[in-house]
N, C-alpha and C positions, 0 to 999 in steps of 0.2 A: 504494500500500500504506500502511495506517495503522499507527502504532506505539502501544504502550502508553505511558502517561506514564512518564517516566524515574524509576527508583527507585535509580539508581546514583550519586547525588551523593556528595560527600565527607562523611565523618563524623568531624570533628575530635575528638569526644569518645570515639571508639572506642579500646580498649586496644591493639588490633593493627590494622595496615593491612590493607585488603582486597587480594585477589590477582587481578591481571590476567595472563593468559597470552597471549603473542603467538606465533603459529605462522608462521615464516618469518624469514629472516635477511638480507633485502635492504635496499635504500635506504629504502623506505617504512617498514619495520619499525624501522629505526634512527631515523628521524625521529620515529616515535611514542614510542619510549622516551625520546629526547632531550627532546621537547616535554613529556612527562608529568613527568619529573623537574624540568624547569625551572619548570613552573607549579604543581606540587603542593608548595607550600612547607610544608605541615603534615604531610607524610608519610602521607597518607591511603591511598596505594596502594603496594604492592610489585609488581614486574613480573618475569616470567620469560620470556625469549625463547629459542625453540627453533629453531636454525639447522640446515638440512640439510647445509650445507657445513662443512668443518673449519676455518673462519676467521671472524674478525669481519666484520660487514657492510662491504662495500667499494663503491667507485664503479663501477657498471656503465656509466655514461655515458662514463667515461674508460677503458673496457676496453682499447682499442687501445694505450694508453700502456704496458700491461704488456710489450709487445714491446721497449720502450726500457728500462724500469726493471728488468724481470725479477725484481721483488721484490713479492710480494702485499701486504706491509705498506705499501708506498708508496701503495696505492689505498685503504687503510683510511679509513673515514669518521669525521668528528667528533673530539671530544676523547677520547683513550684512557682518561681518568679516569672516563668514564661507566660503564665496565664494572667499575670498582672500587667503585662506589656500593653501600653495604650493602643498599639497597632494590632492587638490580638483580641478577638472575641470568642469565648468558648460558650456554646449553647448546649447545656446538658439536658438529657431527657427530652430531646427535641429532634425527633426523626424527620428527615426530609421525605416527603411523600410524592413529590412531582417535580419535573423539570420542564421548563418552557424554553427550548433552545432558541427559538426565534426572538423571544423577548429577553433572553438571557436572565431568567429568574428561576428561583427554586421556591417551593412552597413547603412549609413545615407542617407538622401534625396539628398545630393550632390554627392553621389557616393563614399564617403570616407569610407574606411574599417578600423575598430578599433578592435584590438584583446582584449580578456578578459581572465582572469583566472576564474572568477565567474561572472555570469550574474543575475541581479535582475530585474524582470519585475514588474513595478509599473505604468502601463499604465492607471489604473483607469477605468472609465466607460464613456459612452456617454449618453446623454439624449435620452430617447426612443421617437420615433415618431410613435404612433399607426397608423395602416393603415386606416386612415379616409380619404375619398376622399376630396381633397382640402388642404391636410396638407402641400403642398409645395407652396401654394399661397403667394404672397407678403403680408406682414403683419402678417404672422404666425411665431412665434418664439419659441425657446426652452430657457431654463434658467439654464445654466450650467457653462459658463465661463465669464470672464470679457468682452470678445468681444461680447458674447451674450447679456449681460446687456447693453453694450454701444450701440449696434445696436437697441435694444428695446427702450432705452431712446431717441435715435435720431429719431426713427420712430414716437414715441408719440409726441415729441416736434415739429416735422415737421407737423404732423396732426393738432396739436393745432394752429400752425401758419397759416396753410392753411384754417382753419375754422374761422379765424377772418375776419369779414366783417364790413366795416365802414357804419354807418347809421347816420341819423340826430341826434340821441340821443347819439352817441358815437360809440365805437367799440363793436360789438357783437361777442362773441366767441362760436362757436358750440362745445358742449362737445365731447370728444373722448370716444367712447364706447369700453370698454375692457372686455375680458373674459379670464378665466384661466381654462383649462381642467385638472382636477386633484385636489382633495382636501386633499392631504397629506401635509407633512411638507413644501416641496419646493413649492407646489402650493399656499399655504397660504402666504408664503413669497413673491411670485411673485405677488399675488393680492395686498399685502401691497405696493409693489413697484409701481404698476400701480396707486394706490391712491396717493402715494407720488409724482408721476409725473403729477398729476392733471387729470387723466383719471378716468372714471367710471370703476368699477370692479364687475364682476359676476363670482363666482366659480361654475363650473359645475362638479359634482362628481357622478361617476357611482354607488358607494356603498350607503349604507343606511345613512352614516353620515361622517363627516369630520374626517380626521386622523384615519381612521378605523383600521390601523395596530397598532397604539399606544394606542388608547383610546377606551373604550366601548361605547355602545349606549347612556347611560346616560351622559357620558362625552362629547360625540359628540353633543348632544342636547344643553348642556350648552355652548360648544364652538361655536356653530352656533349663539347663542344669542350674544356672545362677538364679533364675526366677523360682525354680522349685525350692532352692535353698532359702529363699525369702518366705517360704510357706505359701506360695501361690501355685495352684495347680494349672496345668496347661493341657488343652485338648486341641491338637492341630488336625488339619484335614477334616474339619467338622463344620457342616453347614447347619445353621439353626432353621428348622422348618416352621416352628410356631412357638409363641409364648402364651401359656394358658393361665387364666385367673385362678386364684385360690377359691375353693368352693364356698368358704365362709365369708371371707373379707372382700372378694372381688379384686384384690390386688394381684399383681403378678405372683405366681406360685410355682410355675414349672416351665422349663424349656424342653421342647421336643426337637430331636435332631434328625436329619435326613437318613442317618445310618441306623435309625431305630432306637438310639440311646435317648436318655432323658436326664435332666438335672433339676432337682428341687431348689428353688431360689426364693429369696425375699426381696431382692433388689437386683436390677440389671442396668448396666451402663453400656450404651451403644457408642462405640468409638471406631466406626468403620470408614472414617474419612470426612472430607468437607466438600461443600459445593459453593461456588461463588455467588455472592449476593448481587446478582446482576439485574434484579427486577426494575430498578430505576433506569438503567441503560436500555433495557428492552422497551419499557413504556415510552421512553423518549425517542425511540426509533433508531437507536444506535446499533450497528452490527454486533452480533455476539458469536462466540466460537462454537464449534460443533459440540463441545462439552461444557458450554457456558462461558461466561466472562466477556467483558467488553473488549472488543478487538482493538488493539493499539499497535502503532509502529514502534521502531526502536527509540523514538523520543518519548514514548508513552502517551502520544496524542491519539485520540480516537478519530473517527471520520470527520467529526466536527472540530474545526481548528481551535475552538475555544473550550473544548472539553477534553480532559485528560483522565487516565485511570492508572492507579498504582496499587501494588500489593496483590492480594489473592483474587481480587475482582478483575484484574487485567489479564486478558488473553494475549500474550506476547509470543511471537514466533510459534503460534498455534497451540499454546498450552498455558494453563494457569499454574502458578508455582506456590505451593502452600508452605513456604518458609519465610521467616522474617528477614533474613539477610538479603535476598533478591528484592524484596519489597522496599527495604531501606535504600537500596541502590536506585530503584525507580524513583523514590522520593527525591533523592539528590539530583537525578537527571532532570526531573521536571523543574526543580528550583533553578538549576542552571539555565534551562531553556527560558524560564520566565525572566531571568536577569540578563538575557541576551546572549547566553552561551550556546555552544554547539554539542553538548554532551549527548551521548547515546548509550543505550543499555548494552553493557559489555558481555552479557551472558550470565547465567545463574550459577552460583556456587551452591551445590546441593549437599555439601558436607553436613552431617548430622551427628548429634551426640545425645544419648539418652540421659535424662536427668532423673534418675531413680536411686535413692540412697542404697549404697552397697552393691550396685550393679553398674559396671563400667562398660559402656558400649559406644563405639564411634565408627563412622565410615566416611569416605570421601572419594570423589572421582569415579573411575570405572570399577566399582566395588565387585561387580559380578564377572569381571574379566571378559567383556564382550568385544573388546578391541581385537581386530584381526592379528593373528600371530603373536599375541601377547603371551607372557609367561607368568605363572603365579608362584610365589614363594610363601610357604606356609610354615608357621611354628605353632604347635599345639601341645598343651598339657592337660589332657582330659580330667585328670584327678584334681587339678586346681581350677578347672573351669576356665582355662585360658585358651584363646584362639586368636592368632594374629596372621594377617595375610597382606602381602604387597603384590600389586599387579604392576608388572614392568614391561617395557618394550622388549622386542624379541632379542635384543642384545644385552638385556639385563642392566641397562644404564638409566633409562628415563622412567621416572615414576608416573604411573597412570592412575593409580588408585590404591585404596587400602581398607581393610576391615580389622577392627580391634574389639575383642570381647573378653572381659575379665581383667584386662590390663590395657587401658587406653592411654598409658603414659606417652607412647611415641606419637600419638595423634597430633598434638599441638605443634610439634617440631616438623613432622612430615607433611601435614596438609599444605602448608605454604610452599612446599617444594613440588607440588603437583605440576607436571609438565617439564620439570627440570631434571638434570642428571644428578644422581646421588653419588657422593664420593665413596669409593671403596666397595666392599661387598654388601649388597642390599640386605642379605640375611642378617648381618650384624645389627641392623636396626630393630630386629624382632626379638633379639635375645633379651633375657631379664636384665634389669638395671644393674650396672656394675660389672658387666661381662665384656666390656670393650667396644660398645657401639661408638662410632666416631661422632665427634661434635659437628653440628651443622652451623655454618656461618651463612645465615640467610641473606640473599641479595636484597638491596633496598626495595626493589619492586615487589618482593614476595608479600602476598596478602596474609597478614597475621590474624586480623579480626574480620571475618567475612560478614558478620552482622552489620558492622558499621564501616566496612570497606577501608580498613586502616592497614597500611603497609608497614613493613619492618623499618623502612626509611623514615616514615612519619614518626614512629616511636623513638627512633634514634634522634631525630630532629627535636622532639619534645625535650630530650635531655640536654642536647648541645646548644639548641637555639632558644628554647623557652625556659631554661633553668628548672626543669622538673627534676626533683631529687627523691622521688618515691613513686611506687606503683600507683598510689592514689592520685598523685599529681599528674601522672601520665594518663590515667583514666579520665580525669577531668579535662585535660587538654585535648586529647585525641578521640575520646569516647570508646577507645578500645576496651573490651572486656566489660562493658556496662550493660550488655543485653543478656546473652545466655551464659557468659562467663567461662566458656570452654577454652578460650584462648589465654586466660589469665596466667597459667604457668609459663607460657612462652613470652607473654608481655613482661612478666617479672624477670625472666632470664635475660631478655634483650635489654631491659632497663638497667639491670644491675651490671651487665657486661659493659654497657656504654658508660655508666657512671664510673666504673673502675678505670676504663680507658681515659676518662676525663679527669681522673684524680679526685673524684667526689667520693666521700665515705658512703658505703652502702649501709642502709638501715638494717638493723637486726630485730626490728619490731616483732613481737610475738604475733600480733594480729592487729586489726583496725582499732581494737579497743585498748591496746597497751603498746606504747612506743618502745617499751623495754624488751630485751630478750628474756628468755626464761631464767637464765642465770641472774640477770639484773633484777628481775622481779622477785626471785627467791631472796636475794640480799635485802631488797627494799622491804619485803614483808617481815623478814627476820628483824631488821633494825627498828621498823616502825611498830613491831609487836602487834600485828593485826591478826584477827582470828576468824574472819568471815569474808566471803566473796563480796558482799555488799560494801563492807568497809574498804576492801582492797580496791575495787573498781571506783569507788567514790574518791579515794585518796590518789590513786595513780592512773585511773582511766582517762582516755582521750576524750575531750569534749569537742565534737565537730563544730565548725563555725556556726554561730547563731543558736546553738543548743546549750542548755544548762546542765543536761544530764549526759554522762558518758555512755548510756545505753545499758542493756541487760546482759552483755557478753555474748559469746558465740560458742560453737562446738569445738573451737580450738582453745580458747582461753579458759573456759570453764573446767574441763578435765585437768588442764595444767595447774590451775589454782587449787583444785581439789587435791592433786598430787603434792603440791608444795605444802599445803596445810597439813596433810597426812605426814609428810616427811618431817615437819616441825612439831609433831606430837600434839595435834589439836583434837585429840579424842577420836571416837569411832567415826568411820567414814560416812555412816548413815545418820549422824547426829545433826539436828538442825539444818542449816542451809547446805551443809556439805553433801547431804543426800542428793540434792538436785544437780550437783556438779558431776556425779559419777556417770560413766558409761554403763551399758547394759550389764556387763559381767560384774563390775564392782557393785552396781546397784543391787544385784541379786546374790552377791557373794558366791557365785557359781558361774561356770562357763556355759553360755547358751549354745545349743547344738542346732543342726540344720532343720529339725522339725519343731523347734521352739521349746523343747525340754532342756534340762540342764545336766551337766555332769558334776559329780561330787568327788573331790580328791582330798582325803584326810592326810595330814602330814605324817610321814614316816621318815624321821631324820636319818640320813645316811642310807636309806633303804632298809633299815633295821625294823623288824616288827616281830612281836611274840606270837606263838601259836594261838594264844587266847585272843590276841588282837585280830589275827587272820580269821578266826572263827566268827567274831563279831562282824567284821566286814562282810564275810560271806553270807551270814544270816541276814544282815540288812539288805544286801543285794537281792537275796532270794525273796525276802518278805515284800520288797517293793518292786520286784520284777525288773531289776536293773541289769544292764549289760556290763560286764566287767572286763577290764584289760590291764595288763601290766604296762606302765608307761615307760618311756625312754629315760625318765628320771628316777627309776626304781621305786615307783609307788603304784598303788592300785587306783584306777579311775573307774567310777561307776556312772554309767550313762543312762539317760532316759528318765531322770527324776522330774516330775511335774512341779511347778512352782509351789503349789500348796503342800507338797510332800517334803520340801526342803527342811523346814524346821524340825519335823519329827525325825527325819534321817539324821540331822545334826545332833538332835538330843540323844539319840542312841549312841552315836559315835562319841560325843563328848562324855557321856556317862561311862564309856569304856576307856576313857583316857586319851582319846584322839582330839585333835584340834584342826582348824582350817589349814589346808596346805597352800592357800593363796594361789591356786592354779589360775585364778581369774584376774589377778592384779598385776599392775606394773610394780613388781616387788620381787623379793627372793622367791624363786620357785622351788628348786631342789638343790641338794648337795649330793652328788653321786659319788659312790665310793666302791672300791674293791674290798675284799675281806682283810687285806693287809697282814700284819704280823700275827694277828689273832689266830689265823688258821693257815695262811699261805706259807709255804716253805721258802718263798723268795722275798716275802715282805720284810722291810727293815723298820717300819714304824706302824703304830696302830692307826690305820687310815679310817676304820669305821668309827673309832672313838673321836678322832679329830673331825670327821664329817658331821657326827652328831653334835659336837660342840659348836661348830660353825653354823649349822642350821638353826640350832636353838638360840644362838646369839643374834643372827641376822633375820630371823623369821619376822615377817610383817614389815620389813624395811621398805618403805615406798620410795620409788626412784623414777627417773624419766622413762625408763623402759624396764622390761623384765630382766631379772638377774638369774644366772645359773652358775653353779660352782661344781667342782669335782676334786676329789682327794684320791690320789694313787699311792699305794704303799711301797712302790719301788719304781725304778726307771722303766719297767715294762709297760706302765701306763694303762692298765686295764680299765681305769675309770674315765679315760679320755679327758683328763684334766686340762690339756692344752687346747681344747675346743670350747672352753668355758670363759665366762666373763672374769672369773677368778679361779685359777687352778693351783692346786698344791700337790707337789710330788715329793715323796719322802726320800731322804738321803741318809747315809750313815751318820752324818753330823747334825741332822735336823730336817729342815723343810726348805724347798725351793718354791718361790711364789711367782706365778705367771699371771698376767692380766691382759684384758682386751681380746679375748677369743670369742668368736661368735659362729654359730651355724647359719642356717637360712640360705637365701639365694646367693649371698656373697660370703662364703665361709672365710674366716680368718683364724690363723693360729695365734694363740696367746703368746705374749713376749715375756721374757724373763725380767721380773722386777727386782728380785733379790735372791741370794743363795744362802743355804745353810743357816737359816734362822732358827732360833729356839721357838718353842710354841708361843711364848709370851711376845717375842719380837714379831712373829708372824701375825698374830692377832692384831697387834698395834698397826702393822703395815696395812693389813686389809681394812681395818677400821678407817684409817685415814684415806686410803684409796677410794673406798666407797663413798665416804662423805664428800670428798673433793668432787667426785663424779656427780653426785646428787646435786651439789650446789652450782656446778658450772656447765653441765651438759645442756644441750638444746632439747626441746620437746621431742619425745619419741626417738631419741638418739641412743643407740646401743653403745656399749663401752668401746667396741672396736673402732668405729669412726670417731668417737670422742677422743680416744688416745691419739689418733692420726691428726686430728684438727687442733688439739690442745697446743697452744703456743709453746714451741720448744719440744713438743712430742713427748715420748716416754722418758727421755732424759730429764726434762723439766718436771714431770710428774714424780719421778724417782727422787729428785732433790726436795720436793715439797714433802713427800711421804717419809723419807728416811732421814733427811737432813734439816727439815723445817726451814726451807729457804725463804718462805713467805712469812714466817713467824705466826702461823695459824694452827700449828699442830695441837696445841692445848685446846683450842676451840673445837677442832675436829674430834679430838678425843672425848671432850665433854658432850658433844652432840651425840656421839655413838653411845656413850654411857647413859645418857638420858633416854635414848631409844630402848636400850636393853632393860632399863629399870621400869619404863612405862609401858612395856608390851602387854597387850591383852588379846585373848583369842576373840576374833571377830564373830565367829559362830556363837560362842558362849554368851557374848555381850548381847546379841540379838535375842537369844532365848530368855535372858533375864530382863528384857525391856519390852513390855507389852506394846508400846508405841511403835518400836521398830518391827516387832513380830507381826503387827497388823499389815505390814507391807506385802507379806508373802501370801497372796491369794490369787487364784487363777482368773477370777473375774471380779469386777467391782461389785461389792455387796454380795458376793458369792464366793467367799474365800476357800471353801472346801469342795467346790464343784470341779470335777475333772474336765479338761478340755476335750470335747467330743470329737475333735478333728484329728486327734492323734491316732495313728495306725501303725501296726508292726507286723512283721512276718518272722517266722523262726529261721535261724541260720546257725549252723554248727553248734547246736545245743543251746543257743541263746536267742535273743530277739534283736532285730534291727528295724529302723524306720522303713515303712513300705514306700515304694516308689509311687509317683503319681499314676503310672500305668496300672500298678497293682491295686491302688485305691479305686481308680476308675472302673476296673474290672469288677470290683465288689467281692464280697465274701463267697458268692456262689459262681463267680465268673471264671473264665479260663486263666489258670496260673501255671507256673512252672511245676511239673510233677514233683520236683525235689523239695517243694515247699509244702508238702502235706503235713498236716498237724494244725494246731490252733493258731489263729491270728488274733493278736491282742489289739483291740480297738478301744482306746480310752478306758482301759481297765476291764472291759468286758471280753468274753471269750467267744469267738465265732469259729465255726468249723469251715475249713476251706476244702472244696471238692476239686481234685485235680482234673 
């Protein structure tokens, strides 16, 4: 389609600004207004925006966050001052219902007529409702606006309240059964929202795998495992035939599938895609695409030279694009055209990243490998749920696309290299972090933030030309990372690299709420003698410009402050405010497993346990139906405990002399040992006795990350002490101490700290090493990288620990002595405190009710969580013949027929 020459350029000499009307109040409309006011420095245009919803434009990408914040204002986009601009008029709850192209006017729902010089359609799209019988039943929702989300939340909460029944044993809550039709980006986010509301969730996907548009089959299979681990069931290759009402209530009660299956439900979310809101364009006689949308050319102009369309309502190059990044680009193109420029739409960046807590998925470019003669390089770890793929040109040099599931860390760096040559072996970019992937120096023209079309050169220029000295400054200056946030790791890397080159000190701020590093905050809390998060953030928190409050913290600083307070001996981690700072495992004093149950690990110092103790552990596991396993740390782990069972399990273990093994905490886990001189003919020292002493001394010691130790009775090293954070190896003269060893994806051997120490000297050295680490390490930093990054390395640490080079040895000694003296068993403390004990219930107001969604199958004489396929098959469905026997479902026994 050809367009008339532009006659809409700015006219600085005009006495009054020309008028542009924007129809639609979404993200792309907001971007248009923001960009126009930023670039129109002479005031050539005034703009009126007509929003159908009764609120300012908000972040639809972060819609799921509304379940957490419950405040629509938290999702508002951009600077609020934009809507106070005298050249901007925002009309909320004021839908435009008609366009008169000849008169150049629009009519709103109140009948008011508004003239325009130029009209921009940014009406976006509606959630599609596939023609499934029953799609209008009460309890069937779409997932598109804040109002949709609020209605869904209200429905689920009402269902939960209605399902609560008082019994003699307390209040029983019937679970709310939810389903989502559609396994794409929005469908998975909706499923996560249902889980967050306390409902069950099943994703019903017509295609072969989840997120079929973005990821290939291999990635889809890995994604399914991750989704299952979140407690969300998946039914792929399943078409919904009909939704039936409940006989009594008339609300949605059942889904029938084309394959003959069925699913009982209380709520259904339809997330099968979107359709452009092009009714205004149609009624105005503008051409629309085959699949809808106002047809525009590459300048985003429709057939009418004074009407433009941007975002999801625009049909550009034959298609509508349902992503915010291309919509923002269209907004910028139209702004440029209105100001006399010649910008055209450069094409769509269809890179996507799933925003679901705990599920890392991203794709870009030719993710499905459809380019002729391309090759695919795949790295997969099925046990970890990781799948990574690069699509390369036939010579394995040019990057054409990528898929990342379970570990999307390479996405931010690789996406801007789309269409460019990668240095070295492409496979190196898929290996786990720390295994030698080459650093990428992005060219200035590489697009870093596709949502806001910000290049690497623009970010570098923000540092060198606009004096930006933090990621926050760069975000404000360039808008990079202000929409979906997927590019922020790369923005941070480029910013800090450029600052270093310019000789600017790089900030070590913990997060946006604290300008200090973890180590600095630790010292500040210690010196100020503060004992709660509210005191700490009020005293040391950052107050954004114009605000009197530093905010409520975030998922970065809250656990860090909780760890600092615990390290400084501020009482039980579930006391007062501290309870709200803990992550899931610390909050429950147990490790959450894939099916939502918990594992219980009693402490067995040095791996030593009496026969009587073993009998108690075995009896507890038998009575509660728990799966048992010997851990790598020489303890017994009991899996499958429901939350309401935890206190009684702890009570029996505590009564038998056991205590918490802290398998859930960022603290000492275990001290592994061989039998040493007590039994072994090669042992030269009592390694078991020393391991017991170390474990009892450092139990419950909170730190930036977990701690593991080992004690070997001779140089044969059977306890693998040199793979631990602190390792002790016996010699004829005493003990050698090694520090900074870690396992994991980047294993590190521990390095020798000191030789031939007496037991007393060894304890003092370990005391000081651990306390120095706790006070100076970064958040979630293991001892291995801490030793490497400590100024002066191990030599400097050795001088502090053994020679008191900083004059703080007495302080470190006193801190450890206070920890040892103040230790209390966290399980026992909960059992003795009714307020803490009340936290451990499976449902609100139904503390003793088992979770009915739990399902198990027998394996090797014990039980394991049933797979979604086994659950879907049902107790009478087809199962593996080897699984004959009882299947435990929420404590009940069902018979499986092979």
